[in-house]
ZATOR-617352 format. One record per atom (N, C-alpha, C, O): x, y negated, z negated; residue in three letters. Coordinates in steps of 0.05 Angstrom, whole numbers, padded with zeros to 5 digits, always signed. Each point is the difference from the previous one (the first is absolute). Layout:
REM residues N
XYZALA ...
This chain:
REM residues 137
+00694+00459-00400MET +00016-00028+00008MET +00024+00006+00010MET +00017+00015-00011MET -00013-00026+00035TYR +00029-00002+00013TYR +00017-00023-00004TYR -00009-00022-00007TYR +00038+00028+00012ASN +00016-00022-00003ASN +00013-00003+00031ASN +00016+00016+00010ASN -00028-00040+00001ALA +00014-00010+00027ALA +00025-00005-00003ALA +00009-00003-00022ALA +00003+00000+00042VAL +00031-00005-00007VAL +00004-00025+00022VAL +00011+00006+00021VAL -00020-00033-00026SER +00007-00019+00013SER +00030-00008+00010SER +00019+00001-00016SER -00018-00007+00036VAL +00023-00011+00012VAL -00003-00026+00013VAL -00016-00005+00018VAL +00031-00009-00028PHE +00002-00033+00005PHE +00019-00009+00023PHE +00023-00005-00009PHE -00025-00001+00040MET +00018-00003+00011MET -00006-00018+00023MET -00021-00012+00004MET +00047+00011+00013GLU -00008-00022+00019GLU -00010+00007+00020GLU +00012+00020+00009GLU -00037-00030+00007ASN -00020+00008+00029ASN +00022+00003+00015ASN +00010-00021+00007ASN +00004+00042+00001LYS +00005+00001+00028LYS +00013+00026+00006LYS +00004+00017-00018LYS +00002-00014+00039SER +00002+00028+00020SER +00017+00020-00014SER +00024-00007-00002SER -00031+00029-00008GLY +00022+00025-00011GLY -00006+00005-00028GLY +00009+00020-00010GLY -00026-00039-00005LYS +00000-00002-00027LYS -00017+00022-00004LYS +00009+00018-00013LYS -00031-00016+00021LEU -00014+00024-00007LEU +00015+00033+00006LEU +00000+00019-00016LEU +00010-00019+00042ALA +00018+00023+00008ALA +00023+00007-00026ALA +00006+00022-00008ALA +00005-00047-00001LYS +00020+00010-00020LYS -00014+00008-00028LYS +00012+00012-00018LYS -00035-00019+00017VAL -00007+00008-00029VAL -00014+00028+00010VAL +00007+00020-00014VAL -00019-00016+00030THR -00011+00024+00002THR +00025+00028+00000THR -00002+00022-00011THR +00026-00033+00031GLU +00020+00019+00005GLU +00015+00005-00029GLU +00008+00022-00007GLU -00005-00040-00005VAL +00007+00005-00032VAL -00016+00020-00017VAL +00008+00021-00010VAL -00029-00032+00010LEU -00018+00026-00013LEU -00003+00024+00009LEU -00001+00020-00015LEU -00001-00020+00041ALA +00010+00029+00014ALA +00020+00016-00005ALA -00002+00024-00001ALA +00023-00039-00001LYS +00025+00011-00007LYS +00006+00013-00031LYS +00016+00017-00008LYS -00032-00030-00002ASN -00004+00006-00028ASN -00020+00022-00007ASN -00002+00008-00023ASN -00010-00001+00039ASN -00020+00023+00001ASN -00022-00012-00016ASN -00005+00012-00021ASN -00009-00031+00027ILE -00024-00013-00012ILE -00015-00007+00023ILE +00008-00014+00019ILE -00039+00029-00023ASN -00022+00000+00014ASN -00017-00029+00000ASN -00011-00008-00021ASN +00008-00005+00044ILE -00017-00023-00004ILE -00025+00008+00013ILE -00003+00006+00024ILE -00018-00008-00048PHE -00030+00002+00019PHE -00012-00018+00002PHE -00023+00004+00006PHE +00031-00033-00011MET -00017-00020+00005MET +00017-00027+00004MET +00018+00000-00017MET -00018-00018+00031ILE +00014-00028+00002ILE -00018-00021+00009ILE -00015+00005+00019ILE +00016-00030-00032ASP -00015-00021+00006ASP +00024-00021+00004ASP +00019-00002-00016ASP -00022-00015+00038VAL +00016-00027+00002VAL -00009-00021-00005VAL -00022-00003+00010VAL +00030-00016-00022ASP -00015-00029-00007ASP +00018-00014+00016ASP +00023+00007-00005ASP -00025-00024+00020ASP +00017-00017+00009ASP -00011-00029-00006ASP -00022-00009+00005ASP +00042-00002-00016ASN +00002-00028-00011ASN +00019-00021+00019ASN +00012-00018-00013ASN -00011+00018+00032GLY +00017-00011+00016GLY +00028+00012+00009GLY +00004+00017+00017GLY +00016-00034-00034GLN +00028+00006+00008GLN +00007+00027-00021GLN +00017+00017+00004GLN -00032-00018-00022PHE +00001+00029-00017PHE -00030+00011-00012PHE -00021-00010-00006PHE +00032+00039+00005GLY -00027+00012-00001GLY +00002+00018-00029GLY +00017-00002-00017GLY -00040+00019+00020VAL +00011+00016-00029VAL -00015+00034+00017VAL -00019+00002+00016VAL +00032+00015-00025LEU -00003+00032+00016LEU -00011+00015-00029LEU +00016+00005-00018LEU -00043+00001+00017ARG -00008+00016-00019ARG +00004+00033+00009ARG -00010+00008+00020ARG +00023+00006-00035VAL +00001+00024+00011VAL -00003+00018-00025VAL +00012-00004-00021VAL -00030+00024+00025PHE -00011+00029-00011PHE +00018+00018+00005PHE +00008+00007+00022PHE +00000+00005-00046THR +00014+00023+00006THR -00011+00013-00020THR -00018-00008-00014THR +00039+00041+00011ASP -00003+00022-00016ASP +00021-00002-00023ASP +00003+00017-00018ASP +00010-00036+00022LYS +00026-00006-00016LYS +00000-00030-00001LYS +00018-00010+00014LYS -00037-00009-00030PRO +00005-00027+00005PRO +00019-00012-00024PRO +00002-00025+00000PRO +00013+00040-00021LYS +00022-00011-00019LYS +00020+00010+00015LYS +00022-00011-00004LYS -00020+00027+00020GLU +00032+00006+00008GLU +00002-00015+00023GLU +00021-00012+00005GLU -00048+00010+00017ALA +00007-00017+00020ALA +00007-00032-00001ALA +00015-00012+00015ALA -00032-00001-00043ARG +00012-00025-00007ARG +00030+00002-00006ARG +00016-00015+00011ARG -00009+00035-00029ASP +00028+00003-00003ASP +00023+00000+00024ASP +00022-00010-00006ASP -00025+00016+00024ILE +00003+00015+00023ILE +00006-00027+00016ILE +00019-00005+00014ILE -00038-00008-00018LEU -00005-00027+00015LEU +00015-00022-00002LEU +00012-00014+00016LEU -00014+00012-00043PHE +00018-00018-00012PHE +00026+00002+00003PHE +00014-00019+00007PHE -00003+00045-00013ASP +00031+00011+00006ASP +00002-00004+00029ASP +00023+00007+00007ASP -00035-00015+00011GLU +00001-00012+00029GLU -00009-00028-00001GLU -00013-00008+00019GLU +00018-00007-00038ASN -00006-00028-00002ASN -00020-00013+00018ASN +00001-00018+00017ASN -00022+00037-00025PHE -00035-00013-00001PHE -00004-00012-00019PHE +00013+00003-00021PHE -00034-00022+00025THR -00011-00015-00023THR -00024+00016-00005THR -00019-00001+00017THR +00017+00017-00040VAL -00022+00019-00003VAL -00017-00003-00024VAL +00011-00014-00017VAL -00032+00021+00012ALA -00015+00001-00025ALA -00025+00024+00004ALA -00010+00009+00021ALA +00007-00003-00049LEU -00021+00024+00006LEU -00031-00021-00012LEU -00002-00019-00016LEU -00017+00032+00031GLU -00030-00018-00005GLU -00018+00026-00005GLU +00004+00021+00012GLU -00026-00026-00034LYS -00016+00019-00002LYS -00027-00005+00023LYS -00015-00020+00004LYS +00015+00039+00006SER -00024+00001+00018SER -00022+00021-00001SER +00009+00022-00005SER -00038-00024+00008VAL -00021+00020-00007VAL -00005+00007+00031VAL -00006-00016+00017VAL +00009+00044-00014ILE -00010+00010+00026ILE -00025+00019-00008ILE +00002+00018-00017ILE -00024-00025+00030VAL -00027+00011+00001VAL +00000+00015+00029VAL +00016-00004+00019VAL -00039+00022-00023GLU -00012+00022+00023GLU -00029-00013+00001GLU -00013+00000-00021GLU +00002-00012+00045ILE -00027-00004+00001ILE -00007+00011+00021ILE +00018+00004+00016ILE -00051+00003-00008GLU -00005+00011+00019GLU +00007-00022+00031GLU +00004-00024+00001GLU -00004+00040+00018ASP -00002-00018+00021ASP -00027-00006+00012ASP -00009+00015+00018ASP -00004-00039-00027LYS -00020-00004+00014LYS -00012-00026-00009LYS +00008-00009-00022LYS -00027-00004+00038VAL -00011-00016-00006VAL -00013-00016-00029VAL -00021+00008-00011VAL +00040-00037+00000GLY -00003+00001-00027GLY +00016+00009-00021GLY -00006-00005-00024GLY +00029+00021+00032SER +00010+00012-00022SER +00022-00020-00010SER +00007-00001-00023SER +00005-00018+00045ILE +00022-00020-00011ILE -00015-00021-00018ILE +00010-00010-00020ILE -00038+00003+00030SER -00014-00022-00011SER -00003+00010-00034SER +00004-00014-00020SER -00011+00036+00021LYS -00015+00019-00024LYS +00023-00006-00018LYS -00006-00011-00020LYS +00036+00019+00025LEU +00023+00002-00002LEU +00004-00027-00019LEU +00001+00003-00025LEU +00000-00028+00036PHE +00006-00019-00005PHE -00024-00015-00020PHE +00006-00013-00020PHE -00027+00015+00027LYS -00023-00004-00013LYS +00003+00005-00034LYS -00007-00014-00018LYS +00023+00041+00019ILE +00005+00010-00032ILE +00018-00022-00009ILE -00009-00017-00015ILE +00035+00016+00024VAL +00013-00016-00002VAL -00003-00030-00008VAL +00014-00013-00015VAL -00034+00008+00029ASP -00008-00028+00001ASP -00020-00005-00031ASP +00008-00015-00018ASP -00022+00024+00018GLU -00024+00015-00033GLU +00017-00006-00029GLU -00005-00013-00020GLU +00033+00036+00033ALA +00019-00001-00017ALA +00019-00026-00006ALA +00020+00001-00015ALA -00029-00024+00029GLY +00015-00022-00002GLY +00036+00005+00004GLY +00017-00014-00013GLY -00011+00032+00028LEU +00027+00005+00005LEU +00011-00006+00035LEU -00012+00005+00021LEU +00025-00011-00023ASN +00017-00023+00026ASN +00018+00021+00014ASN +00018+00012-00013ASN -00025-00008+00045ILE +00022+00017+00012ILE +00023-00019+00019ILE -00005-00016+00017ILE +00028+00025-00028LYS +00025-00020+00009LYS +00003+00009+00031LYS +00001-00014+00020LYS +00000+00042-00023ASP +00008+00008+00027ASP -00018+00027+00007ASP -00006+00017-00017ASP -00002-00015+00046ALA -00012+00032+00006ALA +00011+00009+00024ALA +00012-00015+00016ALA -00015+00040-00013SER +00000+00012+00033SER -00012+00038-00002SER +00002+00015-00019SER -00010-00013+00041GLY -00011+00024+00000GLY +00000+00013+00026GLY +00011-00009+00019GLY -00023+00032-00020CYS -00001+00015+00025CYS -00011+00018-00003CYS +00000+00011-00023CYS -00022+00005+00052VAL -00012+00019-00003VAL +00016+00028+00000VAL +00015+00006+00018VAL -00020+00009-00037ILE +00018+00025+00009ILE -00011+00021+00018ILE +00013+00010+00018ILE -00045-00003-00029GLU -00016+00012+00017GLU -00025-00016+00007GLU -00016-00008-00018GLU +00012+00004+00046GLN -00017-00014+00011GLN -00028+00007-00009GLN -00006+00022+00008GLN -00010-00033-00021GLY -00031+00003-00006GLY +00003+00019-00032GLY -00019+00013-00009GLY +00041-00014-00003SER +00008+00018-00021SER +00005-00019-00023SER -00017-00009-00015SER +00049+00005+00017LYS +00006-00016-00025LYS +00024-00021+00012LYS +00011+00002+00022LYS -00008-00017-00039ALA +00023-00023+00000ALA +00014-00003-00020ALA -00010+00007-00022ALA +00039-00019+00021TYR +00011-00004-00014TYR +00009-00034-00002TYR +00006-00014+00019TYR -00009+00006-00051PHE +00004-00031+00004PHE +00012-00004-00027PHE -00008+00009-00022PHE +00032-00026+00026ALA +00016-00006-00019ALA +00000-00028-00004ALA -00001-00016+00019ALA +00001+00005-00050MET -00004-00021-00006MET +00023-00007-00023MET +00012+00016-00015MET -00008-00048+00017ARG +00022-00011-00023ARG -00025-00020-00012ARG -00018-00010+00013ARG +00023+00008-00040SER -00014-00014-00023SER +00018-00018-00020SER +00022+00006-00009SER -00037-00029+00003ASP +00015-00005-00026ASP -00010+00019-00024ASP +00006-00007-00023ASP -00017+00024+00024SER -00008+00016-00021SER -00011+00035+00007SER -00021+00012-00005SER +00044-00006+00017PRO -00004+00027+00012PRO -00008+00022-00015PRO -00016+00016+00010PRO +00026-00011-00035GLU -00018+00019-00023GLU -00024-00006-00002GLU -00015+00016-00011GLU +00006-00040+00020LYS -00032-00011-00016LYS -00015+00014+00024LYS -00020+00014-00003LYS +00034-00020+00030LEU -00014+00002+00034LEU +00005+00031+00000LEU -00018+00013+00011LEU +00035+00000-00021GLU -00004+00035-00003GLU -00022+00004-00009GLU -00017+00006+00016GLU +00011-00009-00043ALA -00014+00007-00018ALA -00030-00005+00007ALA -00016+00018-00001ALA +00009-00044+00008VAL -00027-00012+00011VAL -00004+00019+00021VAL -00021+00013-00001VAL +00039-00008+00023LEU -00010+00015+00028LEU -00005+00029-00013LEU -00022+00012+00002LEU +00038-00006-00012ALA -00005+00034-00016ALA -00030+00000-00013ALA -00017+00017+00008ALA +00012-00037-00028ASP -00030+00003-00018ASP -00021-00008+00020ASP -00023-00001-00007ASP +00032-00007+00040ASN -00021+00000+00015ASN -00003+00023+00018ASN -00017+00000+00017ASN +00033+00020-00019GLY +00000+00017+00018GLY +00016+00001+00026GLY -00006+00016+00018GLY +00025-00033-00017ILE +00013-00003+00026ILE +00029+00020-00010ILE +00012-00003-00021ILE -00006+00022+00043LYS +00022+00019-00014LYS +00034-00019+00008LYS +00011-00011+00019LYS -00006+00015-00043ILE +00026-00009+00002ILE +00026+00017+00007ILE +00004+00017-00016ILE +00016-00019+00037LEU +00022+00010+00002LEU +00013-00001-00014LEU +00000-00023-00009LEU +00020+00039-00005LYS +00018+00005-00022LYS +00027+00000+00010LYS +00005+00016+00018LYS +00018-00034-00032GLY +00023-00010+00017GLY +00019+00025-00009GLY -00008+00019-00014GLY +00035-00020+00025PHE +00023+00012-00007PHE +00005-00008-00027PHE +00020+00008-00011PHE 
């Protein structure tokens, strides 16, 4: 389970640069970012090596922040892998609120991050079905 740092901010030029600059100056490594545009405002989800420290630093810099549990899995990069993943989720009666992913090694593996109303159950169901869960910091 990972804690994503969710940053709620006005959707305007310079905001992404400011968040990433603050984290870099405090020696916090960002390994994934997800930007959700909601018109005038948006949510930036940042996955870092030090999520609690990142949250505290951004809060001190007057950003509105929260930690949100996310499940990150490793799946094969082949046709049908995402469909298999979501079929497991569906059969367990779970809902995915937010998801993003990318291929890490073409033809080999991809990482997929998901948020759910029941992240602990999601992680358990996926692990029970042989899906590799990446462990958080």
